[in-house]
ROGUDREN-626413 format. One record per residue (C-alpha): residue number from 1; x, y, z. Coordinates in Angstrom, 2 decimals, always signed. Example, Ala and Ser with C-alpha at 12.3 -4.5 7.8 and 13.67 -1.06 7.14 Angstrom:
2
R	1	+12.30	-4.50	+7.80
R	2	+13.67	-1.06	+7.14
REM end
This chain:
270
R	1	+10.28	+0.55	-16.78
R	2	+7.89	+0.08	-19.70
R	3	+6.90	-3.33	-18.34
R	4	+6.23	-1.89	-14.87
R	5	+4.14	+0.90	-16.37
R	6	+2.06	-1.69	-18.20
R	7	+1.63	-3.69	-14.98
R	8	+0.52	-0.55	-13.13
R	9	-2.13	+0.10	-15.78
R	10	-3.39	-3.49	-15.50
R	11	-3.48	-3.24	-11.71
R	12	-5.58	-0.07	-11.89
R	13	-8.01	-1.69	-14.32
R	14	-8.32	-4.75	-12.10
R	15	-9.02	-2.54	-9.07
R	16	-11.85	-0.77	-10.88
R	17	-13.32	-3.98	-12.26
R	18	-13.34	-5.88	-8.98
R	19	-14.85	-3.02	-6.97
R	20	-17.50	-2.45	-9.64
R	21	-18.32	-6.15	-9.66
R	22	-18.57	-6.25	-5.87
R	23	-20.69	-3.10	-5.74
R	24	-18.64	-1.85	-2.81
R	25	-15.05	-1.18	-1.86
R	26	-12.45	+1.56	-1.65
R	27	-11.21	+2.76	-5.05
R	28	-9.66	+6.12	-4.10
R	29	-6.92	+4.94	-1.77
R	30	-6.36	+1.77	-3.77
R	31	-5.63	+3.70	-6.96
R	32	-3.35	+6.22	-5.25
R	33	-0.92	+3.56	-4.00
R	34	-0.49	+1.58	-7.23
R	35	+3.03	+2.73	-8.11
R	36	+4.29	+2.02	-4.60
R	37	+2.93	-1.53	-4.54
R	38	+3.99	-2.31	-8.12
R	39	+7.53	-1.06	-7.50
R	40	+7.86	-3.22	-4.40
R	41	+6.26	-6.42	-5.67
R	42	+7.66	-6.40	-9.20
R	43	+11.14	-5.00	-8.61
R	44	+12.30	-4.40	-5.05
R	45	+11.15	-7.23	-2.79
R	46	+12.75	-10.65	-2.46
R	47	+9.64	-12.84	-2.77
R	48	+8.52	-16.07	-4.40
R	49	+4.79	-16.50	-5.16
R	50	+5.34	-20.25	-5.37
R	51	+6.83	-20.37	-1.85
R	52	+4.88	-17.93	+0.28
R	53	+6.46	-19.11	+3.54
R	54	+10.15	-19.11	+2.58
R	55	+12.06	-17.92	+5.66
R	56	+14.16	-15.21	+4.01
R	57	+11.34	-13.52	+2.12
R	58	+10.74	-9.81	+2.36
R	59	+7.38	-8.95	+3.90
R	60	+4.79	-6.37	+2.95
R	61	+2.04	-5.11	+5.24
R	62	-0.90	-3.09	+3.95
R	63	-1.60	-1.15	+7.12
R	64	-4.42	+0.79	+5.40
R	65	-6.31	-2.46	+5.02
R	66	-9.38	-0.92	+3.39
R	67	-7.24	-0.55	+0.24
R	68	-7.39	-4.33	-0.09
R	69	-8.25	-4.19	-3.82
R	70	-4.78	-2.74	-4.41
R	71	-3.09	-5.60	-2.59
R	72	-5.29	-8.21	-4.26
R	73	-4.65	-6.78	-7.73
R	74	-0.89	-6.82	-7.16
R	75	-0.85	-10.31	-5.64
R	76	-3.01	-11.72	-8.42
R	77	-0.89	-10.18	-11.15
R	78	+2.29	-11.36	-9.39
R	79	+1.02	-14.95	-9.49
R	80	+0.02	-15.61	-5.87
R	81	-3.45	-16.80	-6.90
R	82	-5.75	-17.09	-9.92
R	83	-7.02	-13.69	-11.06
R	84	-10.47	-15.27	-11.50
R	85	-10.81	-14.66	-7.74
R	86	-11.17	-10.94	-8.52
R	87	-14.76	-11.67	-9.55
R	88	-15.59	-12.77	-6.00
R	89	-14.43	-9.69	-4.10
R	90	-16.44	-9.19	-0.90
R	91	-18.71	-12.16	-1.58
R	92	-19.72	-14.34	+1.34
R	93	-17.25	-17.20	+1.80
R	94	-14.86	-15.87	-0.86
R	95	-11.11	-15.61	-0.47
R	96	-10.95	-11.88	-1.15
R	97	-12.85	-10.16	+1.62
R	98	-13.24	-6.43	+2.21
R	99	-10.03	-6.39	+4.24
R	100	-7.01	-8.71	+3.78
R	101	-7.25	-12.01	+5.64
R	102	-3.97	-13.85	+6.26
R	103	-5.84	-17.13	+6.73
R	104	-7.45	-16.91	+3.29
R	105	-5.14	-15.08	+0.89
R	106	-1.69	-16.39	-0.15
R	107	+0.89	-13.66	+0.29
R	108	-0.98	-11.68	+2.94
R	109	+1.38	-11.55	+5.93
R	110	-1.18	-10.28	+8.45
R	111	-4.86	-9.39	+8.52
R	112	-5.35	-5.61	+8.57
R	113	-8.15	-3.11	+8.68
R	114	-8.06	-1.52	+12.11
R	115	-5.94	+1.50	+11.25
R	116	-2.58	+1.76	+12.96
R	117	-2.34	-1.88	+13.93
R	118	-0.75	-3.02	+10.67
R	119	+2.31	-0.84	+11.09
R	120	+2.65	-2.02	+14.69
R	121	+2.66	-5.65	+13.59
R	122	+5.14	-4.79	+10.84
R	123	+7.60	-3.44	+13.40
R	124	+7.34	-6.77	+15.18
R	125	+8.07	-8.61	+11.93
R	126	+11.14	-6.49	+11.26
R	127	+12.39	-7.03	+14.81
R	128	+11.91	-10.79	+14.44
R	129	+13.90	-10.72	+11.21
R	130	+16.73	-8.99	+13.05
R	131	+16.66	-11.47	+15.93
R	132	+16.77	-14.31	+13.41
R	133	+19.73	-12.61	+11.68
R	134	+17.74	-12.71	+8.46
R	135	+18.63	-10.53	+5.46
R	136	+14.92	-9.96	+4.89
R	137	+13.16	-6.61	+5.12
R	138	+9.68	-5.49	+6.07
R	139	+7.83	-2.90	+4.01
R	140	+4.62	-1.26	+5.17
R	141	+2.17	+1.03	+3.39
R	142	+0.24	+3.52	+5.54
R	143	-2.22	+6.25	+4.66
R	144	-1.80	+9.86	+5.69
R	145	-5.16	+9.77	+7.45
R	146	-3.96	+6.69	+9.28
R	147	-1.14	+8.76	+10.78
R	148	-3.78	+10.34	+13.02
R	149	-3.78	+7.10	+15.04
R	150	-1.59	+7.31	+18.13
R	151	-0.55	+3.66	+17.89
R	152	+1.34	+4.52	+14.69
R	153	+3.75	+6.77	+16.56
R	154	+4.30	+4.22	+19.31
R	155	+5.31	+1.76	+16.59
R	156	+7.67	+4.26	+14.98
R	157	+9.29	+4.99	+18.32
R	158	+9.93	+1.27	+18.77
R	159	+11.38	+0.86	+15.27
R	160	+13.83	+3.71	+15.89
R	161	+14.76	+2.44	+19.35
R	162	+15.71	-0.95	+17.92
R	163	+17.48	+0.66	+14.93
R	164	+15.53	-1.44	+12.45
R	165	+17.32	-0.64	+9.21
R	166	+15.28	-3.42	+7.60
R	167	+12.03	-1.52	+8.27
R	168	+10.77	+0.76	+5.49
R	169	+7.53	+2.74	+5.70
R	170	+5.81	+4.11	+2.62
R	171	+3.28	+6.87	+3.26
R	172	+0.50	+7.17	+0.68
R	173	+0.15	+10.92	+1.12
R	174	-2.93	+11.71	-0.98
R	175	-4.25	+14.40	+1.34
R	176	-7.73	+12.92	+1.72
R	177	-9.62	+10.56	+4.01
R	178	-13.22	+9.48	+4.30
R	179	-14.42	+12.73	+5.90
R	180	-12.47	+15.14	+3.70
R	181	-9.01	+16.68	+3.59
R	182	-6.64	+15.40	+6.25
R	183	-5.57	+18.94	+7.04
R	184	-9.19	+19.76	+7.93
R	185	-10.12	+16.52	+9.74
R	186	-6.93	+16.28	+11.82
R	187	-3.93	+18.07	+10.40
R	188	-0.88	+15.79	+10.52
R	189	+1.36	+18.73	+9.61
R	190	+4.80	+18.19	+8.12
R	191	+4.86	+14.40	+7.81
R	192	+8.53	+14.19	+6.83
R	193	+9.58	+16.33	+9.78
R	194	+7.53	+14.20	+12.16
R	195	+9.20	+10.98	+10.96
R	196	+12.61	+12.66	+11.23
R	197	+11.79	+13.66	+14.80
R	198	+11.26	+9.96	+15.50
R	199	+14.78	+9.23	+14.20
R	200	+13.73	+7.92	+10.79
R	201	+15.71	+8.60	+7.67
R	202	+13.21	+10.43	+5.44
R	203	+12.92	+10.36	+1.66
R	204	+10.37	+12.71	+0.09
R	205	+8.86	+11.78	-3.27
R	206	+7.16	+14.74	-4.89
R	207	+5.22	+12.54	-7.35
R	208	+4.39	+9.24	-5.73
R	209	+2.51	+8.17	-8.85
R	210	+5.68	+8.28	-10.92
R	211	+7.21	+4.82	-11.03
R	212	+10.78	+5.97	-11.69
R	213	+10.69	+8.29	-8.66
R	214	+9.21	+5.62	-6.40
R	215	+11.73	+3.02	-7.55
R	216	+14.65	+5.36	-6.95
R	217	+13.37	+6.16	-3.45
R	218	+12.80	+2.48	-2.63
R	219	+16.32	+1.55	-3.71
R	220	+17.79	+4.37	-1.68
R	221	+15.77	+3.29	+1.36
R	222	+17.10	-0.24	+1.06
R	223	+20.67	+1.10	+1.19
R	224	+20.18	+2.85	+4.55
R	225	+21.95	+0.93	+7.31
R	226	+21.57	+3.47	+10.11
R	227	+17.96	+2.76	+11.10
R	228	+14.40	+2.74	+9.75
R	229	+13.36	+4.75	+6.70
R	230	+10.17	+6.59	+5.78
R	231	+9.38	+7.25	+2.13
R	232	+6.74	+9.98	+1.99
R	233	+5.01	+9.83	-1.40
R	234	+2.69	+12.62	-2.49
R	235	-0.01	+10.86	-4.46
R	236	-3.43	+11.56	-5.95
R	237	-6.45	+9.78	-4.53
R	238	-8.26	+7.97	-7.35
R	239	-5.24	+8.39	-9.64
R	240	-5.94	+7.56	-13.27
R	241	-9.70	+8.07	-13.25
R	242	-10.63	+11.70	-13.89
R	243	-13.87	+11.83	-11.93
R	244	-12.30	+10.07	-8.92
R	245	-9.07	+12.04	-8.72
R	246	-8.67	+14.12	-5.56
R	247	-12.27	+13.47	-4.51
R	248	-12.95	+12.32	-0.93
R	249	-16.33	+11.03	-2.07
R	250	-14.57	+8.17	-3.86
R	251	-12.92	+6.93	-0.69
R	252	-15.37	+4.06	-0.31
R	253	-17.84	+4.00	-3.22
R	254	-18.14	+1.62	-6.14
R	255	-18.55	+3.00	-9.67
R	256	-21.82	+2.31	-11.49
R	257	-21.89	+0.68	-14.94
R	258	-21.41	+3.85	-17.00
R	259	-18.76	+5.14	-14.58
R	260	-16.92	+1.83	-14.78
R	261	-16.89	+1.96	-18.56
R	262	-15.54	+5.52	-18.51
R	263	-12.89	+4.65	-15.92
R	264	-11.65	+1.63	-17.86
R	265	-11.58	+3.62	-21.12
R	266	-9.50	+6.34	-19.46
R	267	-7.11	+3.82	-17.96
R	268	-6.72	+2.03	-21.27
R	269	-5.65	+5.31	-22.85
R	270	-2.94	+5.97	-20.27
REM end
């Protein structure tokens, strides 16, 4: 656990550094999902950074594609590519664009960014794994604001219909989106109850920024053989940086030099 905590701290620092260097990006929703991504990539998933196309690999889809710095930080620290690429975030012709590109980035299973479409593609991946009689699983990370997209619920209905017990959804439930609080913009209500109504097994994580809690939920989800699972994690947008935490204004804004220094100092002290 101590090693994973250290990795999570490094991932957060890398997120802040690359967005600051780029001068643009989405820090809030990248920082809120760190524990989920670290738990999956460094403990739960069957993956091999040296063989990104191995047939029996587990797959991860970042449906909230604007949180690309989170995925890049995890992939880089997991050994999928040289971390020097972090310095080129969002630069013209660079590998790490503003949203994940499956043609450019090793380990990215599908290009995402149009909200709702990532989870739909992930259902297709899980169904293909079943048809191939593969032991592999598909994990997908969605935002709570993203749940306002109707295509999400069509995808969930399909996953339940096909009883995809290899399909696990993690909801980054930070309560905020670009225009403010989700409950004010378009209230998604009781997220766990909605997933349950779509025949998902539901696991609620009260602190989705606690690695032990996320790991326990992920392991429990992997044991479910009755159908798809939703792990609803209550998180804090901008987690780890005091002036970003629970602030919608940090959805898509890069920190300036002094703010970057303060953020990195705070993260170093965690």
